[in-house]
Each structure stands twice: as structure tokens, then as C-alpha cells.
C-alpha positions, 0 to 999 in steps of 0.5 A: 477490496472489490466491494464498494460498501465494504470500502465505504465502511472501512473509510468511515471507520478510519475517518470517523465521519459519514462517507457518501455513495462511492462511484469508483471502488477498485482493488489496488487500482493501477494509475499511470501518468503516460502510456509508458509512465511509472505506475503506482498501486492503491489498495483503495481508490474511491470517489464520493458520487456527490462531492467527488471527494477522492480516497486513496489508501494503501497498507504500509509495512516496514519489512526490511526497510527503515523509515528513511528507506520507505520515504512515506512523505515523498511517496505521498507526494508522488501519489498525490501528483499522479491521482491529480493527473488522473483526475485532470485527464478525466475532468480537464479543468483543475477547478473541477478537482475534488478534495483528495485524501491520501491515506497510509495505514501503517503497521508501525509508527511513521513519525515516532510520536506514538499517535494513532493518527497523523493528519497533514494539511497545507497551512501558511507558515506565517499564519498557522491558523490559515489553511490554503484550502487546496482540498489536499489531506494526507493521513497516516494511521499508526496501528501500533500506537501504545494505547488503542483503547482511547480510540472509538471502539470500531476504530480500535477493532479495525486496528486490532484486526490489522495487527493481529487478525482478530475478528471483533465486530461486524466490519472486521468479520467482513474484512476477514472474509474479503482477505480470505477471498483475495488470498485465493485470487491468483489473478490479483497476485499475478497482476500485482507482480506485473506492476512497476512499484512491485519491482521497485520495492522488491529490488530495493529490499533485495539490495538491502538484504544483500548488503546486510549479509555482506555477500561478495555478490550481495547486490545481485543476489540480494535483489533476487532474494528480496523479490522471492521474499516478497512474492512468498509473502504474497503466497505466490506459487513456485511456478509464478515466482520462477517465471517472474525471476526469469522476466525481471532478472533475465535468468534462464529457467534453470538459473531461476529454479536454482535461485529459488531452490537455494532460497528454499534450502536456507529459509523455511517456506510454509 
């Protein structure tokens, strides 16, 4: 979401509380620890102007992964560490760290309790009523909870939009317009494809696909198939996909084209 106001509205709907003016709101911001460090992507990266409270949100889909494979708990820890490091680089003093909200919007139940929301804070084991007050909060939104009618109406509409694409109110209409623009933005797609996290996810998913098929060279072929699958989900063109296969897997142009054609022959590509 490039629109700061739309970003604020989504956060207000998810968290069900007022959000102040956002000083930073970038679409899928790439954050690195070091010059050559591992990068992560955040679908929403925003800070409140007055409180310096940070909001880092990302959509999560299972695709071909299991919950164990996805490792959301460790992923949230990784995100928190990098976001804090980014803030320390900007502020230089840990006392100036703002509160942090790491948000995963999941199209599946991440913890199997059928709750539409799971909120984690840091508490004392011996005295559960005592919070550490480090300012860290991790929230996992489960859009597939069985009874969304118990949610506030605006939150229910947002969950339904994420699940079905159905537009029910002003916010989901704005979101739908933004999604249509994003799908047409080849620059964003190309930028995402260059990130380290994309390559990690594509290769990992590809390995799982190859192993499940039991192919003789399943790991190698599966990696490539997984990458093609994810890029097609991003609506990437054939040219972009072939270019990425060449760069990521060291294939020749002819080999990359052959792998793409083989995938297309055995899968329906719309």
C-alpha cells in the first residue's frame, strides 16, 4: 500500500483503535542489517508521527508449506530483530525505540485454536499479570476463523475481502482499487523478485514440491518448479520468469526456456 491514509485505515480496522498520522508508509519495504545482509520484505512499514510506534505487517499464505515449514514464530522474531536494528541505526539510542507491532495477516489458522486473532506480549512466567513493557507485540490475524460475525463489522468485511475478494464497504473498495493498481505495476513485481526472501521461499517451496513428486532429480527440478509457481502467482511475464531462472539457477537462456515450457505443458497457466 503506497497510500499512507489507506495504510492507516487498514491498521485501525485490524487493531480496532485510532492510529495517528503516519510518518513512514512504504510498500513492501526492504530492510537490511548490513550492506550485504539478508533482506526481508514488509507489506506495510509505518510509524506514527507523535508516538514513534511502529507497525510492520505481512500477508501470509501456506501455499505448499506446512505450519512447521512456515515457522511464523521464528519469522516474527527475525522481523523484530531487523526492525529494531533499523530503528537503532536511525535513533542510535535504545531508549528511543518506539513500541513495535509485528503483524501477520494469515489466510489460515496459525495456532489451531479457531481464534480470529492471537496477540503475544512479553510476560513474567512466575507472575503472569506482570508485563515486561518492552513495547513489543506480535499479532497473528486468522482470516479463516469459523465465525467472523463475532468481529466488528469493519473487521469482518476486511477478513471477507482477504478471503474472497468481495467488496463490502468503503475500505475494502479502496483496497480493491489499490490491489488492481499493484497487479499492473511491473516495477514492484520485479523489485520483489530481486529480494533474498523471495529466493528463499521459492527454493524452499520448490524442494518440497520435488520431494513430494519423488522425482529422481526432485530437489533440483523442484526448486525451479517452485520458483516458476511463485512467479506465476505474482503475475510475472514469461520473459521475467525466464530471466529470473537464468540469474538464480545459473541456467542458459535455452535451458530456462525449456524448463518454463515443460512447466507450462503440465500445468494450466491462465
